[in-house]
Each structure stands twice: as C-alpha cells, then as structure tokens.
N, C-alpha and C positions, 0 to 999 in steps of 0.2 A: 253401702256399696259405692256411692259417689263421693264419699267424704274426702278422699285423696284429691279429687278434682277441685272441690270447693276450697281446700286448703291452699291451692295454687293461687288463689286470689288474695291471700293474706300476705302483706309485705314482710312481716317478720319470718314467716315460714319460708318464703321464697328466698329471702336474703340469707337465711341459714344454709339452704341447699346450695345456692349459687356461690356462697363464700367457700364452701368445701370443694365445689367442682371447678371453680374458675382457674386455679393454677394448672390443673390437669388439662382442661380444655384449651387454655392458652398455649401450653406446651405442644399439644397435638396440632393446633391451628398454625402455630409458628413453624413447626417442622414441615407440615404439608405445603404451606406457602413457600418456604425456602426451597423445598424439593421441586415444586412447580416452576419457580423462577430459574433454578439451575438447569433443570432439564429443558425448559422452554427456550432459554437463551443460549445455552452452551451445547446441548447435545442434539437439538432438533436439526434435521437436515435443511440446508438452504433451499430456497425456491429456485426453480429453473429460470424465472424471468427477473425476480426482484433480488435474488441473492440473499445475503445475510440480513438485509433490512426487514425481511418478512418475518423474522423470528419475534419481533416485538409484538406481533399479533397474538402470540401465545400468552402474553401478559395483558394486552389490551382487552381482548374479548372476555376473559374471566372477570376482570375488574368491572367492565361495563355491566355484565350480568349480575354480579354481586351488588353493585350500586342499585340496580333496579329492584333486586330482591329486598334490599334494605328499605327502600322507599315503599314497597308493597307491605312489608312488615310494619312500617310506621303507620300506614293507612289503616291496616287491620287492627293494630293495637290501639290506635286513636279512636277508631269506631267502637271497639269493645269498651274503652274507657268512657266514651260519651253515652253510648246506648245503655250499658248495664251498670255504669258508674263504678267500675272496678278500678281501684287506684293503680294496680299493677299495669293496666293498659297504658296509662299515661307515663308510668316509669319506663316501660319498654319502648314507647315511642320516643321519649327524651333520650334514652341511652342509645337508640339506633341511629339517631340523626347524625352525630359526628362520624360514626362508622360509614354510613352511606355517603357523607360528604368527602371523606378521605378516599373511598373507592372511586367516587366520581372524579376527584382531582387526578388520581393516577390514570384513570381511563382517558381523561382529556389530555393529559400530558403525553401519554403513550400514543394516543390517536394522532396528535399533532406531530409527533416524531415520526410516525409511520408515514 
C-alpha cells in the first residue's frame, strides 16, 4: 500500500519522474509568473496616495513569500535528510537554495525600489 511513498525516497525513481514533469511545470510556472508580472505592473490600478509606484508591491510581496517558502522547504528537506537519512532530502535542500536566493534578491531589489 505504501510502496509508492517509499519509492519517492529513491533518487533514480524521482529523477525519472521529475525529468518528465520538469518541462511542463516550467512552462506553467513561467506563464503564471509572466501573467502576474504583467497584470501586477500594467493593469493594476494606481494607489490614491502613492500613485504608480505602489504597483511594485504586487511583485515584491509574492517574491518575499516565495523566498520564505523556499527556506522553509530547505529546512524541512534538510531535517528529513538528517533524521531519516534520505538522500532526496539533501538533494531537495540543495536544489531549493538557489531558487530561494533568487526570490530573496528580487524581493530585496523591489523592496528598495518601493
């Protein structure tokens, strides 16, 4: 019954699944991020006090939340790798680090612009 769950700890099995899903998930993620940027920066109404400069908050806040989510994912994956000695935990933590750093960089830049 739980064999599918235990196979998720096997790197060859996970790399096979993610190799097939990665292009499709990348396409969905890129289109959603592009849609959010266009709608947030171009079509959102200006604020009554700050004007058009307020629109940057529609990019800043999601990036800040996603960076926090990436670092939480790193902590959970690292704990799984250390406690249960599952190699995929370390792989997920290592793969999530640059993503979290890039979201943090965008959040810092947009926050300083705002």
